[in-house]
C-alpha positions, 0 to 999 in steps of 0.5 A, a space after each residue: 527339028 529336035 527340041 536339042 536343036 532349036 534351043 541351041 540355034 536359040 542361043 546363036 542367036 540371041 548370043 548374037 543379037 546381044 552382042 551387036 546391040 552393044 556392038 552398034 547402039 544406033 540399032 538399038 531399036 530395032 536389035 532390043 526389039 528382037 531380042 525381046 520378040 525371040 524371046 517371047 516366041 522361045 517361052 510360046 515355042 517351048 511351051 507346044 513343044 514340051 506340053 507342060 500340065 500347066 501352060 498358061 502359067 509360061 504364057 503369063 511368063 511370055 506374057 510379060 515380056 512382050 509388055 516389056 519389050 512392048 515398053 522399050 519399044 513406045 520410050 525408044 521412040 518417044 525419046 530417040 524418034 518423037 524427041 519427047 519426054 519418056 517419063 511418064 508415058 504410055 510405056 510405063 503402064 506396059 513396065 508395071 504391067 510385066 509385073 504382075 503377069 510375072 506375079 501372077 504367073 509364079 504364083 502358077 507355078 508353085 501352087 501345086 500343093 508343095 506351097 500348102 505343104 511347106 507354109 516355111 517357104 512363104 515364111 522366109 521369102 517375105 524375111 528375105 523381101 522384107 529387108 531387102 523391101 527396107 532398103 529397096 525404101 532407103 535408096 529407092 523409094 524415100 527419095 522419090 517420094 521428098 523430091 520436090 520436084 515430082 509431080 503426085 502422078 510421076 512420084 506415084 510411078 516411080 514408087 510402083 517400081 520399086 515396089 513392083 520388084 520387091 513382091 516378084 523378089 517376094 514370089 520368087 523367093 517363094 517359089 525358089 524356097 517350095 519347088 524342087 531344084 531343076 534346070 529351068 527354075 535356075 535359068 528363071 531364078 537367074 533371069 529374074 535376078 538379072 532383071 531386078 538387078 537393072 530395075 535397082 540400078 535403074 533406079 540408082 542411076 536416074 536419082 543421080 541423072 546419069 541414064 543413058 542406053 547400051 550401059 552395063 545395066 542393059 546385061 541384066 535386061 538382056 539376061 532376063 530375055 534370054 534367060 527365060 526363053 532357055 527356061 522355056 525351051 529347056 525340057 525339065 521345065 515340064 517338071 515344075 507343073 508335073 505331079 511329085 513326090 514332096 521329100 522332106 527337105 532339112 535346114 540348109 546353112 546357105 538358107 538359114 544364113 541369108 535368113 540370119 542376115 536378112 533380120 539384121 538389116 533393120 539393125 544395121 540400118 539403123 545402127 548406120 543412121 544414128 551413127 550419121 546423126 540422124 534416123 531417119 526412117 524409124 518408122 519403117 525400120 519399126 515396120 520392117 522389126 515388127 514384121 521380120 519378128 512377126 514371120 519367127 514367130 509364125 515359124 516358130 509356130 509352124 515348128 511345134 504345129 509339125 511336132 504336133 501333128 507328127 505326134 499324132 500321126 506317129 501314134 497312128 501308125 502305130 495303131 495301124 501296126 498293131 491293126 497289121 499284126 492282127 491281120 490274116 490275109 491280103 484282104 485284112 491287110 487292105 482293110 487296115 491300110 485303108 482304115 490308117 489312110 483314113 484316119 491320116 487324112 483330113 476328116 471327110 476327104 474324098 480318097 480311095 485306096 488299092 492293094 496292087 501289083 507295083 510299077 517301076 518300083 519308085 516312089 511315085 505320083 502319076 496320073 491316074 488314066 496311065 495306070 492300068 486300066 483296070 487299076 484307073 476305074 478302081 481308083 476312080 476319077 481322080 486326075 492323080 494317084 500315089 504309089 507307095 512300092 510296099 518295101 522289099 523283105 530280106 531282098 525279095 520283091 513283094 511286087 506289090 504297091 499301096 496306091 492312094 488317090 485323091 487331090 494334090 494337095 492331100 497327096 503330097 501330106 500322107 505321102 511320107 506317113 503312106 511309106 511307111 504305111 507300105 513298109 508294115 503292109 510288106 512286113 504284114 504281107 510277108 508274115 502270112 506268106 512264110 505262115 501259108 508256106 508254114 503250114 503248107 508244109 507242115 500239112 504236107 508232112 501231116 498227109 506223109 504222116 497220116 499214112 505212115 504213122 498214123 495208129 489206123 490201118 489204111 487198105 486198098 482194094 483193087 477190082 477182085 476184093 483184094 488188098 492191094 496195099 497195106 499200111 504199116 500200121 496193119 502189123 498191129 492189128 493182124 500182126 503182119 503187113 504183108 496183106 498184099 493179094 488177100 481178098 479182103 472179106 479173109 482178113 476179118 473174123 467169120 461172123 463179119 464176113 457177111 457185112 464186109 461182103 455186102 458193104 463191098 457190094 453196094 460200094 460198087 454198084 450205088 457208090 455209098 456206104 452204110 456203116 453198121 455195126 463194128 466188125 471184128 478181126 482176129 488180132 495179133 495175138 489172136 484174140 479178136 479185136 473191135 474196128 470201126 471201118 469206113 470203106 472210101 469209093 476212089 477208083 476214079 482218083 488215078 492216084 489211087 485207084 480202087 476202094 480205100 478201106 480205113 479201120 480204127 481199133 475201137 477195141 479199148 473204146 468199146 470196153 471204156 464205154 462200157 465200163 463208163 456206162 456202168 459207172 453211170 448207171 450203177 453205183 461205184 461201192 454197192 453195184 446198184 442202179 444208181 437213181 437215174 435208172 432207178 427213175 427210168 425203170 420206175 416210168 416204165 413199170 407206171 406207164 405199164 400199171 396204167 395200161 393193166 391197172 396194176 399198183 406200183 410201189 417206192 420204198 426209199 430207206 435211210 440208215 438210221 444214225 449211219 454217222 456213228 458208225 462212219 465216225 465210230 468205226 471208219 469209213 471203211 467200216 460204213 462202205 462195208 455196211 452200205 455194201 451188205 444193206 444193198 444185199 440185205 434189202 435185194 434178198 428181201 425183195 427177192 423173197 416177196 417176189 410172187 407174194 405180194 406183187 413182182 420185186 423190181 428193182 433196189 437201187 442206190 440212190 446215194 449217200 445211207 439212202 436206198 429205193 426199192 421199186 416194187 411192180 405190179 401190186 394188188 393194192 397199196 396194202 400189199 405194197 405195205 406189206 413189203 415194206 414191213 417183211 423189209 424192216 424185219 429183214 435190218 433185225 439180224 445184226 450185219 457182219 463186218 470185218 470190223 464185227 458184228 453191226 446193229 443198224 436200223 433205216 426209215 422207209 418211206 412207202 410211196 404207191 400209184 394211188 396217190 402218185 401219176 408219175 416216178 417223180 412224184 413216187 420218189 417225191 412223196 416216198 421222201 416225204 414219208 422216209 422223214 415222216 419216220 424219221 421224224 416218228 422215231 426211226 426204224 418203222 416205216 411210214 406211208 405218205 400221206 397227203 396230209 403229209 404234204 401240208 406238215 411239210 409246207 407248214 415247216 417251211 414256213 416254220 422255217 422262213 418264219 424262224 428266219 424273219 424272228 433271227 433278224 428281229 432279236 424276237 427269242 427270249 432267254 430263260 435260265 434253269 438253276 443247276 443246284 447242289 442235290 444235297 443243300 440246293 445252293 445254286 451253282 451255275 445255271 442252263 441258258 434255254 431259247 424260248 421263242 414267242 411266235 406272234 401267232 402260235 404263241 409259245 414254239 416248243 425249242 423241239 420244233 423249232 432246233 431241229 428247223 435251225 438245226 437243217 437249215 444253218 440259223 443255229 449258228 446266227 441263233 445259237 450266237 446270239 444265245 451264247 452273247 445273252 447268256 454271257 452277258 447274264 453270267 457277267 451281270 450276276 457277278 457284278 451283282 453277286 460277286 461271292 456268289 461262284 455262277 457258272 452259265 452253261 450253254 448247249 451248242 450245236 456242231 454247225 457252230 463251230 463250222 459257221 464263222 471265218 475266225 473260228 468257234 473257240 477264239 470267237 467264244 474267248 473275245 465273247 466272254 473277254 468282251 463282257 469279262 467272265 472269266 473262263 471258267 464260269 462258262 460251260 459249254 454242251 455239246 452232243 455225244 456226236 460232236 464229241 466222237 467226230 473225227 474231225 480235227 478242226 473241232 479237236 483244235 477247237 476245243 482244246 484251244 477253249 478248254 486250255 483257256 479254262 471253258 467247261 465242256 459237257 456232255 449233254 444227255 449222257 447214255 442217248 446216244 452212241 455211248 461208249 464208256 471207254 470213250 470217256 477216257 479221251 474226250 475232252 469232257 470236264 461234264 456229264 450230263 445224264 439224260 432225264 430218261 436215266 432219272 424217271 425210273 431210277 426209283 421204280 426200276 432197280 436195272 436204272 438204278 444199278 446203270 446210273 449207280 455206276 455211271 456216277 461211280 465210273 464218272 468219279 473214278 474218272 474225275 469227271 462231274 456230273 449234272 442230273 437233268 429232270 429231277 421231279 421228286 424228292 425220292 429221285 433227289 434221295 436216290 441220286 444224293 446217296 449215289 453221291 450225285 452233287 448237281 442236278 437240276 429239275 422241277 423239283 428245284 425249279 422250272 427256267 427261269 427269266 432273268 429277272 425271276 434269276 436274277 431274284 433267286 440269286 438275291 433271296 438265296 443271298 439273303 438266306 430267304 427261303 425259296 420254292 418252286 418257280 415257274 418262268 415268268 
């Protein structure tokens, strides 16, 4: 018999029995027992037919109905048959057991995960129960408590019934508020309402003493029997215990209205009791109100907690969405989904996540065993699995689903977030699929373009070495793309025919192509072209069926390679080999000389004062001079070839530095003779487009007598050049082992100088600058002195050059200028009437050693000390003033505009040109001591100095003669019209104290003699 017929037959029979029960009161005992027994049978039958996931709750319901009918049967027998008192009796035990069984059954039905998902249902059930419980207490429980005629047992049993009703009401309300609506649930609810209604009616009638069977109250119990049997037989009874997807519910108006009414029960009861004159139930009302208030607070706390967890979930989902944007394949999407689910689940909760083909396309929670065997095995031993199909994108079904296996309670909690994650995963997979499709289409287009549009020529050669296909790019290489039927070797130049035949033969016989040199073809315009050829045997490919020859025109590339090689190995200006090539050739010569015992020499030449040529004649003239020097060196070395050894390579190492290699010399003396010849070749002027230029060079010589390899030779020659320049330039020097010690000593001197600058371990002396005629002091030249702790007084000539090379001249010069300005300021305070200035030497490096600008810094220093700008004279060399540098010129202009005077120091020793004096930003010329030394003994020198003094007067420049040591020199200078001078004739450099005493004696009119520094 079908389940539907069983249900229909049950309803018909139960309707007949209920009607007969009310129509035939005399048969009440038999008919009522039949109704109860048939209800029990219906519940058991429904469990067998519908096979719910959880059977225990339904068997408990059947036990409750059986216990109830048993109680009815015992009570009827006691009262109707035995005419005994039915209260209290054994029947009460069966009655009370009914409520325990019902509560246990309902708890079993709601214990499926959803209840733990939404505690609000529990709070609402307790709220409604508390309100109705208050009414139950007032109308049902309190009368029994206050009835003095009842014994303790009778009171306890009487009170237990309404309390049991309250418990069933709470559990039932909890079930209804949390479980999705279904016919079986509604039938159970209606039957429960019938039971509770009948219990309330029975209690009220008992209190009034008018109870009798067959009345309206029995309808409630009859509904209880009938409807619970129908609920068990209805197929929807399975849904109560089946795993299901939770749908986020909304707060319906009816539910909120019911909660509001329940909250107002206690105030209403209190109001009515106050109106009647006396409040009997204040304690119970207060307890009920407290319980209701607690439920409200719990519900609010629950809302806050839900909001907090929602924010956390959204944050994790956003993080997962960002990670999915970075995924490049399905494995990456799956890994990201697993990470996201692990973060969404409680920490350490076992689970499995799989991305697999979808089922029916709806979100569901199937049994894991019902899935495909392979998928079920991958998901593990979990009972249920949450299935979230990936959402369709633009109407296209993805056919994939996100499967999450874990315990049911956990899945219920994560299902909403899982659906959102599934949507994000669907978008990621769609993006990946679109990217792959675009890549595939681009790849197809690329390969079409590769053949049809590439500059490489693609040829397909048949079995007889004839060309079957030529790509369109063949026209650019051969002048025609109609090469079909042409033998492949005939497409190449004659010199490449043998190589093409060889490669074709080896490819056909051995299946291997061994590329050789680039091949030559005759280009479209008849000129030969170089091609890079690749031969591939694709005769086994059905779409090709031949040998594929790819030709790439590398003519331009070969030309560029040759040009790059030329640039990488030869100097672009002179065409000479560069340092790397020269070093390699030196090493080859050293290795060869070691085998045959010959001496190998290296000459390094640096032009003297080359920078002056660039500064005065321009860089184009400097470049022309370098080219001419390279040619002359090559000619000089070629002229001695075979005389003192074999001439080797001439190279330009960089800047104004050249090098020459002497191979197979007999001895080191032969290399020295070559150096003499090379130095002599600089005697003749160099004819340049800018005019004739005389240049000299300093040459360093090194041989294998002192060096073992090329690096040592170059290093030794470099040291020798340094010594040659230090010795006065325009000469050569050969490396000696002592040179190394000198360089080490110079480095140590630099380190000591650095430390001395940091410690301020210098002295400042001042040499008076006087009027030659009356010897009145006009100023002092500030001269720095270094009293080394172990070397003693180090001459300025030794440490100033080191300071210039290392850049330490910047902090040293700043120290000198600062102290000199301070000394001059002090003298002005002590001798207000004396207009004494201080002269300070300045290096070119100082103009570039400050971010704020040298001129600004100088003006700040003199302003800080209160020294007038005219009391400061800055001395600098001609090379600095002649240097074509806009930055230096701007600095000098700013200084002169402020009043600071500029002097040319050691005038006449550098690249002097009197024509430059008209436009140089100077105020003073200081004649070098070398001019003064011979004016008394040389008429020519006397004439030169006289001419300079007269020219300076014409140009309104002040002249200061340096190094005056004799009265004869002083008298001649006075005669010439030179008014200022300095030298040992007047005074040696003085310490600050002695210089102050010097001024004091002059102011007092005392007779002074020559002085020396303290």
